[in-house]
N, C-alpha and C positions, 0 to 999 in steps of 0.2 A: 782207282781207275788208271788205267795206262794211257788213256788220251781223253780229249776233251770232245764229248759228244754233242755240246751246245751248237745250235745254229749260231750263225754269225750275229743275227738281230737279237737274239736272247741274250748273248755275252754282253754286247754293248748296251743292252737295256739294264742289265745287272751292274754294270760298270758306272751308268750315269746314276743308278739308284744308291750305290755305295758312295760316290762322289757327293751326292745330296747329302747323305747322312753324315759324311765327315764334316761337310760345310755347315749343317744345322747343329750338330752336337758336339764336335771334336774341336774344330777350330777356334771357337769362343773361348775355350779353357786355356789357350796360350796367349800370352800377352801380345805376341805379334808372330805371324807366319808369312812367308814369303810366297814367291810366283810357284804355281803348279806342283803342289804338294801331291805325292804319291803314297797313299796309305792303304794297304791291303786289307786290312781289317779295322775300321775304326772304333769299334765297340771294344776291342781288346788293347787299346792304347790308355794308359791310365796316367792321368795328369793331376798331381797335388802340389797347391802352393801357387805362389806368385813369381813373376819376374821370368817365366820360361819361354824362350825366343827360339824359333826356328827360321832358318833362312831359305833361300830360293830353292827349288827343285829338292826337297827333302823326300827320301824314299825310305819309308817306315814298313818293314816287313814283319808285322805283329800278327799273331796267331791267338785264337781263343785260349789255347792250353799252354801259350807261352807268350804272356803279354810283355810289352815294353812299358816301362815305368819311369816317369820324370817325376822327381820330388825335390822340393824346396822346403827347408824348415829353418828360418831364420830365428834368433833369440835375442833377447835383451835389446829390444829395439831395433836390431839390424834385419836386413832382408836378403836372403840369400838369391843368387841367379844362377840359370843355366842358360849358356847361348850357345846355339847351334849353328854352324855356317851355311854356305851354299853347298848343294849338291853333294849332301852326306847321305851315306847308306847306314841304317840302324836296322839289325836283324832280330829275330825273335828272342825273347827272354832277356833282352838288354836294361839294365837298371842304371840310372843316372842320379844320384842324392847329392843335394848340395846342402850345406849348412852355411856356406860363405860364398863360394865362386867356382863354377866349372865353365870352361870356355873350350869348346870344339871348333877347330878351323875349317875351311873349305875342303871339300872333296874327300873327306875322311870316310873310312870304311870300318863299322864296327860290327864284329861278327856275334853269333849267337851266344847269349847267356854271359855276356861281359858285365862287370860290375865296375863303375867309376864313382869314387866318393871322395869328398874333400875333408872329411871328418872320421874321427874314432868313434864318436858319438856318447862314448863313456869314458870317464877317467880311468886311469889304470888301478889306483887305489881307493878311489871314491866311485863304486859302479852304480850307486843310487842317482849319481848326479849327471844328466845326459849334456849333449853338447860341448864336450871337451875336445881338445887338442884338435883345430881345425887348421888348414892351409890350402889357399886355392890350388886348384888343377887346370893345367892348360895342356891342350893338344895343338900342335901347329897343323899347317895345311898338309893334305895327302897322306895322313897318318893311317896306318892299318893295324888294327887289334884284332888278332886272330880270337878263335873260340874260347870262350869261358877265361878271358883275361880278368886280372884284377888290377885296377889302377888306384894306388893309396894316395892320400892326402898330401898335398905339397908337391907334386909331381909334375913336371913339364916334360913333353914328348915333343922333339924337333921336327921340322917339316920332313915329310916323306919317309919317316922312320916306320919300322915294322916291328910287331911285338907277337912272338910266336904264341900259339895256343897254349892254353893253361898257364901261361906265365902270371907271376905277381911283381907288379912294378913298384918298387919302393923309392927309386932314386931317378933323378933327371936322366932321360935319354938324349944324346946329342943328335941333331940333324943327321938324315941319310945313314942311319944306324940300324941293324937288325940285331934285336935282343931277344933272349929266351931263358926261362928256368925260374925257379923260385929260391932267393930273389932273381929277378931277371939281369942278366949278364950280356954283355956285347958279344955277338957270334961272327959279324962281319960288317963291312961298310958298304954302302951303296955308291956308286960312282955319280956324283953330282953332274959330270959333264954328258952323262948320256941322256939321250932325249926321253923325258917322263910323259906317259901319257895317262892323264888323271880322270875321274868321273866327270870332270867340267866338260871334256871333250863331246860327253854324250848330249850335253844340252847347249852347244854351240849355236846349232840351229835347232831350236826345240820344235818348231813347226815341221821341219822335214823328219825330225825323229817320230813324232807322233805319227805323220802321214806313213812312214815305213813300217811302224808296227801296226798300224791300221791295215796296210796292205798284207802284212804277214798273215794277220788273222783271217781275212779273206781267203788267202790260199790254205791256211792250215784248217779252216772250218768248213770249206767248200764242200758240198754234198751233205752235210749234216742237217738233220729234220728235227722238228719239235717231236715227232712219233718216235724217232730214233733215240732221241736223248731221254724221254719218258722211260723207252723199253730198257735203256742201259741203267735206269735208276731202279726200276721195279723188278726186271727179270734180266739180270746181267750174265753175260756169256764169257766163256773162256776168251781171253784177249782183250776184253773192255778195259 
């Protein structure tokens, strides 16, 4: 569909049902979850393991055909942990797998199909023995990972840094640095003295943000009707 044919009341009824579904079935799977999570399709967020934490205002854009996966698999009595900060955006197909520790800072943006892991999962010479060669992964605040990035074990990425699409990060990235490639290498520096507007700005006044989004919905969906929405589903026309 080229546009949303739902009437305003129907869209917001569906949103309330989606939020109820998330609270009832998804939120209990996390060890902790912060304020006002926005989860596009709760049924396609897959959580396996303990000690998985989401901060305030997480935005998970998961889809049934490209789910988001959080996995912790500790061994030998250890417990792995995934910690996600505030105002973080996680896109479809992202996989975050921890055998030891993965920490993601505030206001990070993680694009589709990114893979973050703190382990090789098997030894180089003994490939029958799992959980080998682990080292914690840490993303600073306001890190941006492009589409299909791979972040390998033991990597730290500094505040405000950007990783280009398709890159494989095998070594630490300093703060305020743009890297790309396989393996990822520095392309340029980001000026730390310039004003940086992060995702946290979206939630500085969460009430006003919600009000503005509601007003936008009222404007965009004005004139839509239930009969028009049903017609678009069963008898679509050119331009729908």
